[in-house]
C-alpha positions in Angstrom: -24.8 152.3 50.7 -23.2 152.0 53.7 -22.4 148.5 55.8 -19.4 147.2 57.5 -18.4 145.7 53.7 -17.9 149.2 52.4 -16.5 150.8 55.5 -13.9 148.1 55.4 -13.2 149.2 51.9 -13.1 152.4 52.5 -10.3 152.0 55.2 -8.1 149.6 53.3 -8.2 152.4 50.6 -6.4 154.8 53.2 -3.8 152.0 54.0 -3.0 151.3 50.5 0.8 151.3 50.6 2.8 154.4 49.4 6.0 153.6 47.5 9.1 156.4 47.1 9.1 158.3 44.4 12.0 161.4 44.2 10.4 164.6 45.5 8.6 167.0 42.8 10.8 169.3 41.0 7.8 170.4 39.3 6.5 173.8 40.1 2.7 174.2 40.0 0.5 177.2 39.2 -2.4 178.6 40.6 -4.8 181.6 39.5 -3.0 184.8 39.5 0.5 183.4 39.9 3.5 184.7 37.7 7.1 182.7 37.1 10.4 184.3 36.2 12.3 181.9 35.4 15.5 181.1 32.8 15.0 178.3 30.7 17.9 175.9 30.9 16.3 174.4 27.8 17.4 175.8 24.3 14.7 174.1 22.1 17.3 172.9 19.7 16.6 169.8 18.6 17.3 166.9 20.7 17.6 169.0 23.3 17.1 166.6 26.8 15.9 169.6 29.2 12.5 170.2 26.6 10.2 167.0 26.0 6.5 166.1 25.5 5.0 163.4 27.5 1.5 162.1 28.0 0.2 161.9 32.0 -2.7 160.0 33.0 -4.6 161.8 36.2 -6.5 160.0 38.2 -7.9 158.2 41.9 -7.4 155.3 43.6 -9.2 155.2 46.5 -8.8 158.4 48.1 -5.6 159.4 46.4 -4.9 161.2 43.1 -2.2 159.5 41.3 -0.2 160.8 38.1 0.6 157.7 35.8 2.7 158.4 32.9 1.7 156.8 29.4 4.5 154.5 27.9 4.6 151.4 26.7 7.2 149.7 29.3 4.3 150.8 32.0 1.7 148.8 33.4 -1.7 150.8 33.1 -4.0 148.4 33.9 -4.7 150.2 37.2 -6.0 153.6 34.6 -9.6 153.6 34.6 -11.2 153.2 31.0 -12.8 156.3 30.7 -9.5 157.8 31.6 -7.2 159.9 28.7 -3.8 160.7 28.7 -2.8 164.7 28.7 -0.7 165.6 26.2 1.9 168.3 28.0 5.5 169.8 27.0 8.0 170.1 30.0 11.1 171.8 30.5 13.8 172.3 32.8 14.1 176.3 34.4 16.0 178.0 37.1 13.1 179.6 38.8 14.1 183.2 40.1 10.8 183.9 41.9 6.8 183.5 42.2 4.4 186.1 42.3 1.4 185.3 44.2 -2.1 187.3 44.7 -2.6 185.5 48.0 -1.6 183.3 50.5 -4.5 180.6 50.8 -6.2 178.3 48.6 -9.7 177.3 49.1 -9.6 178.6 52.3 -6.6 177.2 54.2 -3.2 178.6 54.3 -0.8 177.6 52.0 2.2 175.6 53.1 5.5 177.6 53.3 3.7 181.0 52.4 4.8 182.5 55.8 8.5 183.2 54.1 6.8 184.9 51.0 7.5 188.6 51.0 4.7 190.6 50.7 5.4 193.4 48.0 3.3 196.1 46.4 2.4 195.3 42.5 2.4 197.6 39.8 -1.2 198.8 40.7 -0.3 199.3 44.4 -2.0 195.8 45.2 -0.6 193.8 47.6 1.1 190.7 46.2 3.7 188.5 47.5 6.6 187.1 46.3 8.3 183.6 46.7 11.9 183.6 45.9 12.2 180.1 44.7 16.0 180.6 42.9 16.3 177.0 42.5 15.5 174.5 39.3 12.3 173.1 38.5 10.3 171.5 36.1 8.0 173.8 34.1 5.1 171.6 32.8 1.7 172.8 30.8 -0.9 171.0 28.3 -0.4 172.7 24.8 -3.4 173.9 25.0 -6.5 174.3 22.9 -5.1 174.7 19.7 -1.6 174.3 20.9 -2.0 178.0 22.3 0.4 177.2 24.9 3.3 175.6 22.9 2.3 178.3 20.2 3.7 181.4 22.9 6.8 178.9 24.0 7.7 178.7 20.0 6.9 182.7 20.0 9.6 183.1 22.5 12.1 180.8 21.0 11.4 182.4 17.4 12.0 185.9 19.3 15.2 184.6 21.2 16.6 181.8 18.6 17.3 180.0 22.0 14.7 179.7 24.8 17.9 180.3 27.6 18.5 183.6 26.6 16.5 185.2 28.9 14.0 185.8 31.8 10.4 184.4 31.1 6.7 185.6 32.8 4.8 182.9 33.0 1.2 183.6 34.2 -2.3 181.4 34.9 -5.4 182.9 35.1 -8.5 180.9 36.3 -9.4 178.0 38.5 -11.1 175.3 36.6 -11.4 173.5 33.3 -13.4 175.9 31.2 -11.8 179.1 32.4 -8.2 178.5 32.7 -5.7 180.2 30.6 -1.9 180.5 30.3 0.9 183.1 29.0 4.4 182.9 28.4 6.4 185.7 26.9 9.8 187.4 27.0 10.6 190.2 29.5 13.5 192.7 29.9 14.3 191.2 33.0 17.9 190.8 33.4 18.4 187.9 35.7 20.8 185.3 35.1 21.4 181.8 36.7 24.3 182.1 39.5 27.5 180.8 38.5 27.9 178.7 41.7 24.4 176.9 40.5 25.2 176.6 36.7 27.0 173.4 37.7 24.0 171.3 38.6 23.0 171.4 35.3 24.7 168.9 34.2 23.1 166.4 36.6 19.5 167.7 35.7 18.3 164.1 34.9 16.9 164.6 31.3 13.1 165.4 31.5 12.0 162.3 30.1 14.0 160.5 32.3 12.7 162.4 35.4 8.9 161.8 34.3 9.6 158.2 34.1 11.1 157.9 37.4 8.3 159.7 39.2 5.7 158.9 37.4 6.4 155.0 35.8 4.7 153.4 38.3 0.7 153.3 39.2 0.8 153.4 42.9 -0.4 156.8 44.6 1.7 158.6 46.6 1.0 161.0 49.6 2.8 163.9 47.3 0.8 163.1 44.2 -1.1 166.6 42.7 -4.4 167.3 44.6 -7.5 167.3 42.8 -7.0 171.4 42.6 -3.6 170.4 41.4 -4.9 168.4 38.5 -6.8 171.3 37.1 -3.1 173.3 36.2 -2.1 170.1 34.1 -5.2 169.8 31.6 -4.3 173.1 29.8 
C-alpha cells in the first residue's frame, strides 16, 4: 500500500540518527575465502581474548544492525521473532586472506584493487589480501557445535591456540549450505615483533562487543544482509 503517510515514514527511516561506534575490527568471510591467522587467544581458562557472545541481527527501517544480548543492554527494539545467535570470537593476527573473486553480488568489493593476483595450487587465479593486523574472528558454533569443535581440535593438537598459523575457510553462500573449516597449518609466519607491543592494548572480547554492539541504533557500517549470513553458523 502506498500513500503520503507510508512514503513519509520511509523517508524518516532513512534519516534515522546514527551513533558513533568504534570502527569494526572483525573480519568477515564470503564463499571461498580463506583466512590465515595466528591467534592471540591461547584458549586457557579465563582467557580474555576468547569468549562467547549472543548477538541479535535485525532490521530497523532500511538498516541492518546487531545488538548484543546482555542484561545491561536495552533490547526493546529487537523484533519479537528475532533470536540471538550464539557465537565464539577471538583475537588473532591475520596475515592474509585468500579470495576467489573481487566482486560480490555483481559489485566490486571495496579495497579489492589492492589485492595481489596469484596462482593457486590448482592453477586457478586467486587473490591475496595482505591484512597484517589484529582482527576479531567470530563464528557461530555450528550445527552440533561443528565449528567450535574444530577450534577445540586445534587447541588439543597444539596445547594452545597461539602456537601456529590457522586456516579458516568458508564454503557456501546461504543459511543452509554454508560450512566452515578450521585447521592447523604448517605455516611458520609469526606476529611481527613491532606489532606484539599492541597486544596489551587489545580490549577483552566481551568489552569489544559491548562497546560496539551495546546499543540498538543502526549504523551505516553494520553488516549487510549478506554479511549477517556469515554470523549465523
